[in-house]
BADOBA-672620 format. One record per residue (C-alpha): z negated, x negated, y; residue in three letters; residue number from 1. Coordinates in nm, 4 decimals. Last residue first. Layout:
REC       c3       c1       c2 type seq
REC        Z        X        Y  ALA NUM
...
//
This chain:
REC       c3       c1       c2 type seq
REC   4.7827   2.7520  -3.7453  GLN 225
REC   4.4497   2.7922  -3.6390  THR 224
REC   4.1106   2.5681  -3.6218  VAL 223
REC   3.7669   2.7217  -3.4885  ARG 222
REC   3.5626   2.4379  -3.3751  LYS 221
REC   3.2121   2.4155  -3.6169  ALA 220
REC   2.9316   2.4801  -3.3846  GLY 219
REC   2.7887   2.4110  -3.0216  ALA 218
REC   2.7979   2.0239  -3.1213  SER 217
REC   2.5167   1.8062  -2.9359  VAL 216
REC   2.6193   1.5913  -2.6194  THR 215
REC   2.7199   1.2367  -2.6314  VAL 214
REC   2.7609   1.1261  -2.2638  ASP 213
REC   2.3929   1.1548  -2.1676  PRO 212
REC   2.2884   1.3769  -1.8924  SER 211
REC   2.1987   1.2751  -1.5537  ARG 210
REC   1.8667   1.1522  -1.4026  LEU 209
REC   1.8326   0.8946  -1.7026  TYR 208
REC   1.4472   0.9249  -1.6039  LEU 207
REC   1.3179   0.8310  -1.9114  ALA 206
REC   1.0413   1.1385  -1.9711  VAL 205
REC   0.6018   1.0472  -2.0029  ASP 204
REC   0.5289   1.1357  -1.6573  PRO 203
REC   0.4563   0.8394  -1.4427  ALA 202
REC   0.0694   0.7500  -1.4200  LEU 201
REC  -0.1576   0.8417  -1.1652  PRO 200
REC  -0.4038   0.6316  -1.0195  GLY 199
REC  -0.7335   0.5340  -1.1280  GLY 198
REC  -0.7551   0.2325  -0.8644  THR 197
REC  -0.8180   0.0034  -1.1795  GLU 196
REC  -0.5442   0.1699  -1.3994  LEU 195
REC  -0.2977   0.1860  -1.1406  LEU 194
REC  -0.3078  -0.1191  -1.0303  ALA 193
REC  -0.2826  -0.2618  -1.4181  LEU 192
REC   0.0322  -0.0718  -1.3708  ALA 191
REC   0.1629  -0.1883  -1.1531  VAL 190
REC   0.1016  -0.5204  -1.2498  LEU 189
REC   0.2212  -0.4615  -1.5920  GLY 188
REC   0.5639  -0.3567  -1.3873  LEU 187
REC   0.6080  -0.6784  -1.2314  GLN 186
REC   0.5847  -0.8935  -1.5776  GLY 185
REC   0.8266  -0.6616  -1.7215  ALA 184
REC   1.0452  -0.7635  -1.4233  SER 183
REC   1.3213  -0.5421  -1.3782  VAL 182
REC   1.7040  -0.6870  -1.3181  HIS 181
REC   1.9138  -0.6213  -1.0969  ALA 180
REC   1.7357  -0.4855  -0.8075  GLY 179
REC   1.9568  -0.4616  -0.4800  ASP 178
REC   1.7254  -0.4234  -0.1968  THR 177
REC   1.8353  -0.2200   0.0892  ILE 176
REC   1.6410  -0.2313   0.4592  ARG 175
REC   1.5900   0.1768   0.5310  ALA 174
REC   1.7474   0.3671   0.8385  HIS 173
REC   2.0227   0.4657   0.5510  PRO 172
REC   1.7702   0.7033   0.4532  HIS 171
REC   1.9931   0.8217   0.1773  PRO 170
REC   2.2591   0.6848  -0.0081  LEU 169
REC   2.6433   0.8387   0.0699  ALA 168
REC   2.8464   0.5397   0.0142  ASP 167
REC   2.6655   0.3694  -0.2681  PRO 166
REC   2.7417   0.7270  -0.4282  LYS 165
REC   2.4331   0.8840  -0.5675  ALA 164
REC   2.1089   0.9473  -0.8195  LEU 163
REC   1.7371   0.9856  -0.6878  GLY 162
REC   1.3779   0.8152  -0.7558  PRO 161
REC   1.2989   0.9592  -0.5030  GLY 160
REC   1.1091   0.9216  -0.2338  ALA 159
REC   0.8202   0.8161  -0.0309  LEU 158
REC   0.6682   0.5715  -0.2860  ARG 157
REC   0.3407   0.4263  -0.2088  PRO 156
REC   0.3408   0.0142  -0.1488  PRO 155
REC   0.1191  -0.0845  -0.4401  LEU 154
REC  -0.1690  -0.2736  -0.3385  VAL 153
REC  -0.2789  -0.5531  -0.6130  THR 152
REC  -0.6038  -0.7232  -0.5466  SER 151
REC  -0.7864  -1.0437  -0.5810  GLY 150
REC  -0.7650  -1.1570  -0.1770  GLU 149
REC  -0.7442  -0.8083  -0.0019  ALA 148
REC  -0.4086  -0.6646  -0.0111  ALA 147
REC  -0.1933  -0.7069   0.3489  GLN 146
REC  -0.1610  -0.4618   0.5480  GLN 145
REC  -0.2228  -0.6260   0.8717  GLU 144
REC   0.1829  -0.7868   0.7692  ARG 143
REC   0.3224  -0.4271   0.7783  GLY 142
REC   0.3370  -0.1448   0.5447  GLY 141
REC   0.5560  -0.1438   0.2175  LEU 140
REC   0.6807   0.1432   0.2914  ASP 139
REC   0.9074   0.2810  -0.0446  TYR 138
REC   1.2120   0.4588  -0.1080  LEU 137
REC   1.3819   0.4818  -0.4765  SER 136
REC   1.7434   0.4679  -0.5433  TRP 135
REC   1.9620   0.5157  -0.8441  TYR 134
REC   2.3464   0.3946  -0.8081  VAL 133
REC   2.6946   0.5583  -0.8808  GLU 132
REC   3.0372   0.4338  -0.9531  ARG 131
REC   3.0250   0.5397  -1.3409  ARG 130
REC   2.7268   0.2487  -1.3431  ARG 129
REC   2.3433   0.3787  -1.2265  ALA 128
REC   2.3128   0.0101  -1.1051  ASP 127
REC   1.9878  -0.0220  -0.8974  THR 126
REC   1.9139   0.0456  -0.5374  VAL 125
REC   1.5568  -0.0114  -0.3889  VAL 124
REC   1.5070   0.1204  -0.0127  LEU 123
REC   1.2705  -0.0246   0.1566  LEU 122
REC   1.0425   0.1015   0.4717  GLU 121
REC   0.8486  -0.1462   0.6743  GLY 120
REC   0.7207  -0.5042   0.5362  THR 119
REC   0.8581  -0.7944   0.2890  ALA 118
REC   0.5579  -1.0666   0.2158  GLY 117
REC   0.7154  -1.1431  -0.1307  GLY 116
REC   0.4174  -0.9523  -0.2992  GLN 115
REC   0.5752  -0.6988  -0.1262  ALA 114
REC   0.9195  -0.7327  -0.2722  GLU 113
REC   0.7805  -0.7763  -0.5890  ALA 112
REC   0.5719  -0.4778  -0.5706  LEU 111
REC   0.9026  -0.2631  -0.4604  ALA 110
REC   1.0456  -0.4719  -0.7646  ILE 109
REC   0.7915  -0.2652  -0.9748  ALA 108
REC   0.7744   0.0236  -0.8392  ASP 107
REC   1.1793   0.0631  -0.9364  HIS 106
REC   1.1107   0.0716  -1.3108  SER 105
REC   0.8331   0.4017  -1.2749  VAL 104
REC   0.5727   0.3318  -1.5423  ILE 103
REC   0.4708   0.5502  -1.8498  PRO 102
REC   0.1043   0.3987  -2.0309  LEU 101
REC   0.1311   0.4135  -2.3571  LEU 100
REC  -0.2144   0.4260  -2.5346  PRO  99
REC  -0.3063   0.1784  -2.7963  VAL  98
REC  -0.3249   0.1916  -3.2087  GLY  97
REC  -0.1040  -0.0828  -3.2494  ALA  96
REC   0.1606   0.0767  -3.4361  GLY  95
REC   0.1649   0.3756  -3.2117  LEU  94
REC   0.1692   0.1218  -2.8959  ALA  93
REC   0.4707  -0.0588  -3.0887  PHE  92
REC   0.6559   0.2962  -3.1789  VAL  91
REC   0.6416   0.4020  -2.7935  ARG  90
REC   0.7072   0.0437  -2.6102  ALA  89
REC   0.9763   0.0197  -2.8453  ALA  88
REC   1.1652   0.4156  -2.8051  ALA  87
REC   1.0837   0.3526  -2.3945  ILE  86
REC   1.3013  -0.0327  -2.4677  GLY  85
REC   1.5798   0.1216  -2.6150  VAL  84
REC   1.6331   0.3998  -2.4553  ARG  83
REC   1.6719   0.2549  -2.1217  LEU  82
REC   1.9766   0.0512  -2.2731  GLY  81
REC   2.1502   0.4020  -2.4096  THR  80
REC   2.0905   0.6235  -2.1094  PHE  79
REC   2.1355   0.4445  -1.7846  PRO  78
REC   1.8431   0.3929  -1.5687  GLY  77
REC   1.5817   0.5338  -1.3840  PRO  76
REC   1.3465   0.3937  -1.5333  GLY  75
REC   1.0777   0.4970  -1.7695  MET  74
REC   0.9448   0.1249  -1.8376  GLY  73
REC   0.7062   0.1591  -2.0739  ALA  72
REC   0.3565  -0.0345  -2.0887  VAL  71
REC   0.1802  -0.0763  -2.3930  VAL  70
REC  -0.2443  -0.0555  -2.3767  GLY  69
REC  -0.5392  -0.2763  -2.4877  THR  68
REC  -0.4194  -0.5585  -2.6753  LEU  67
REC  -0.5960  -0.7765  -2.8735  GLU  66
REC  -0.4960  -0.6656  -3.1820  SER  65
REC  -0.1166  -0.7361  -3.1057  VAL  64
REC  -0.1804  -1.0915  -3.1118  GLY  63
REC  -0.1726  -1.2610  -2.7553  VAL  62
REC  -0.1351  -1.6995  -2.6907  GLY  61
REC   0.0520  -1.5863  -2.3938  ALA  60
REC   0.3891  -1.7235  -2.5001  GLU  59
REC   0.3663  -1.6100  -2.8481  ALA  58
REC   0.3281  -1.2438  -2.6883  LEU  57
REC   0.6217  -1.2600  -2.4889  ALA  56
REC   0.8380  -1.4551  -2.7684  GLY  55
REC   0.7735  -1.1795  -3.0029  GLU  54
REC   0.8249  -0.9494  -2.7704  ILE  53
REC   1.1521  -1.0978  -2.6984  LEU  52
REC   1.2885  -1.1562  -2.9780  ARG  51
REC   1.2507  -0.7659  -3.1009  GLY  50
REC   1.4089  -0.6524  -2.7537  ILE  49
REC   1.7005  -0.9274  -2.8244  VAL  48
REC   1.9813  -0.6799  -3.0130  GLU  47
REC   1.8214  -0.3345  -2.9253  ALA  46
REC   1.8948  -0.4822  -2.5263  HIS  45
REC   2.2506  -0.5781  -2.5680  LYS  44
REC   2.4513  -0.4424  -2.2632  MET  43
REC   2.2900  -0.5319  -1.9876  THR  42
REC   2.2831  -0.8942  -2.0662  ASP  41
REC   1.9848  -1.0488  -1.8454  PHE  40
REC   1.6985  -1.1245  -2.1329  GLY  39
REC   1.3731  -1.2420  -2.0223  ASP  38
REC   1.0432  -1.3555  -2.1957  ALA  37
REC   0.6901  -1.3327  -1.9832  GLN  36
REC   0.3730  -1.4208  -2.0634  GLY  35
REC   0.0466  -1.4593  -1.9652  LEU  34
REC   0.1403  -1.2282  -1.6000  VAL  33
REC  -0.2249  -1.2742  -1.4001  GLN  32
REC  -0.4327  -1.0121  -1.2524  PRO  31
REC  -0.6293  -1.2303  -1.0218  ASN  30
REC  -1.0660  -1.1893  -0.9803  GLN  29
REC  -1.1196  -1.1127  -1.3962  ILE  28
REC  -1.4371  -0.9219  -1.4580  GLY  27
REC  -1.3200  -0.6038  -1.4439  ALA  26
REC  -0.9447  -0.5231  -1.4666  GLY  25
REC  -0.6449  -0.7544  -1.5563  GLY  24
REC  -0.3983  -0.9251  -1.8272  ARG  23
REC  -0.0522  -0.9360  -1.8566  VAL  22
REC   0.1825  -0.9524  -2.1353  VAL  21
REC   0.5348  -0.9339  -2.0922  ALA  20
REC   0.8858  -0.8339  -2.1899  VAL  19
REC   1.1727  -0.7853  -1.9620  SER  18
REC   1.5518  -0.6667  -2.1216  THR  17
REC   1.8117  -0.6096  -1.8827  GLY  16
REC   1.8676  -0.3088  -1.6315  ALA  15
REC   1.5972  -0.0061  -1.7502  SER  14
REC   1.5076  -0.1856  -2.0350  THR  13
REC   1.1449  -0.2372  -1.9759  ASP  12
REC   0.8637  -0.3564  -2.1643  ILE  11
REC   0.4611  -0.4520  -2.0926  ALA  10
REC   0.2131  -0.5541  -2.3307  LEU   9
REC  -0.1130  -0.5438  -2.1730  LEU   8
REC  -0.4103  -0.6748  -2.2048  LEU   7
REC  -0.7166  -0.4916  -2.0037  GLU   6
REC  -1.0793  -0.5944  -1.8600  SER   5
REC  -1.2547  -0.2317  -1.7908  GLY   4
REC  -1.2912   0.0645  -1.5626  GLY   3
REC  -0.9791   0.1990  -1.6363  SER   2
REC  -0.9170   0.3679  -1.9760  MET   1
//
């Protein structure tokens, strides 16, 4: 899929709900976020996902038939919310007849930090509930390593994603950023950069990092008097 012009719909529900349309690839000097719609409630992903997809496409002025792929934020994130976005992305990609592009959600936060001028090692931290947090470690490099104009250089992920108690986070030397929201626009820019360079996408597996609360029954319980 690399080597041509790309028009991607990006969806992430690892924290709140975010949907964006991004454009990049061959013949386009600077990747662009054409439209984005966000919902910041971390409990109502299913209620808003359809409206946000419609809103992002409308803002971008893009029809479904023009899309070349759908980006799915694979987490890490809590089970219930995360699966809403992944399911929506899979169904949308299937219906549009385009590839699904899985991306680690924390990569979007790290890219935003790097584009904002941050340097050095960065520990991205997001809420995992149950008094735990998800974490990923990145190397943002130094200012002398800034990307050339018109290109996107992704900060390498050095470790993670992982799960820890806030007072037991690894890599204490790294600066911490609390990612309360994942931008689907940034997620789409990560995907564009990987397509352009031929870098590996994430596995198509949701990063829950713990078992869901609901488990499959082992069978009928025996009743005794």
